[in-house]
C-alpha positions as CSV (number, residue, x, y, z in Angstrom):
1,X,-30.7,0.8,-20.1
2,X,-27.3,-0.1,-19.7
3,X,-24.6,3.0,-18.6
4,X,-21.1,3.0,-19.1
5,X,-19.0,2.3,-16.4
6,X,-15.8,4.6,-16.6
7,X,-12.4,2.5,-16.5
8,X,-10.6,4.8,-13.6
9,X,-13.0,3.6,-11.4
10,X,-14.1,0.5,-12.1
11,X,-10.3,-0.5,-12.3
12,X,-7.6,0.8,-10.3
13,X,-4.1,2.0,-11.6
14,X,-1.9,-1.6,-11.1
15,X,1.9,-1.8,-11.8
16,X,2.1,-6.3,-12.5
17,X,-1.4,-6.9,-11.4
18,X,-0.6,-5.5,-7.9
19,X,-2.4,-2.1,-7.1
20,X,-0.3,0.7,-7.5
21,X,0.4,2.5,-4.0
22,X,1.2,-1.1,-2.1
23,X,3.7,-2.3,-5.1
24,X,5.7,1.2,-5.1
25,X,6.0,1.3,-1.3
26,X,7.5,-2.8,-1.6
27,X,9.7,-1.7,-4.0
28,X,10.7,1.6,-2.6
29,X,11.2,-0.5,1.2
30,X,13.0,-3.0,-0.5
31,X,15.2,-1.3,-2.7
32,X,16.8,1.4,0.2
33,X,17.4,-1.5,2.2
34,X,19.0,-3.4,0.2
35,X,21.7,-0.3,-1.0
36,X,21.8,0.5,2.9
37,X,22.0,-2.4,4.4
38,X,23.1,-5.0,2.2
39,X,25.5,-4.4,0.1
40,X,27.9,-2.4,2.3
41,X,28.1,-6.0,4.3
42,X,28.3,-7.8,0.9
43,X,25.2,-9.7,1.0
44,X,23.6,-11.2,-2.3
45,X,21.2,-8.8,-4.0
46,X,19.5,-11.8,-5.3
47,X,17.8,-12.7,-1.9
48,X,16.2,-8.9,-1.9
49,X,14.6,-9.9,-5.6
50,X,12.8,-13.1,-4.5
51,X,11.8,-11.3,-1.1
52,X,10.4,-8.1,-3.4
53,X,8.7,-10.8,-5.2
54,X,7.4,-12.9,-2.4
55,X,5.7,-9.5,-0.8
56,X,4.6,-8.9,-4.6
57,X,2.5,-11.8,-4.8
58,X,0.9,-11.4,-1.7
59,X,0.2,-7.8,-2.5
60,X,-1.6,-9.3,-6.0
61,X,-3.7,-11.9,-3.5
62,X,-4.9,-8.9,-1.5
63,X,-5.5,-7.0,-4.0
64,X,-7.7,-9.3,-5.8
65,X,-9.9,-9.5,-2.7
66,X,-9.5,-5.4,-2.3
67,X,-8.7,-3.9,-5.7
68,X,-9.3,0.2,-4.4
69,X,-6.8,-0.7,-2.5
70,X,-3.9,1.7,-2.9
71,X,-8.0,4.5,-2.4
72,X,-8.1,2.7,0.8
73,X,-4.6,3.0,2.0
74,X,-4.7,7.2,0.8
75,X,-8.0,7.8,2.6
76,X,-6.0,6.1,5.7
77,X,-3.2,8.7,6.1
78,X,-5.3,11.7,8.0
79,X,-7.7,9.1,9.8
80,X,-4.2,7.6,11.4
81,X,-3.3,10.2,13.8
82,X,-5.5,10.5,16.6
83,X,-8.1,13.5,17.3
84,X,-8.5,15.5,20.6
85,X,-11.8,15.2,21.6
86,X,-13.2,19.0,23.0
87,X,-15.1,17.3,25.7
88,X,-13.9,14.0,27.6
89,X,-15.2,10.9,25.7
90,X,-13.7,7.2,25.3
91,X,-12.5,7.2,21.8
92,X,-11.8,9.1,19.3
93,X,-14.7,11.1,18.0
94,X,-14.3,13.2,14.3
95,X,-16.5,15.6,15.1
96,X,-16.5,17.8,18.6
C-alpha cells in the first residue's frame, strides 16, 4: 500500500530554487556588505548583485545534492561549541 509523503518532509522550503536558510544568509551578508562597505566607498552596487547571483547559483547546485541543507545547518548550530569532557579523553564526547 502506498503511503502519502508529506510535502514539508519531502520538499523543504526554497527561495528561487535554493534552500531557504542559506539563501537568506547569503542575501543578508551581501546586502550588509553592500550598505556598510560598498556605498560609502562609492562602489557600483551591480558588483554586489552579480556576487549575490553567483553565490545563489552555487547554493542551488549544492541544494540539489543536499535538499535538506537548511535543516542540517540548524542542527549543526548547537554542536559547534566544544563540549567539556568530565574525564580526560581524546575528542569531543557528547555524553559523559
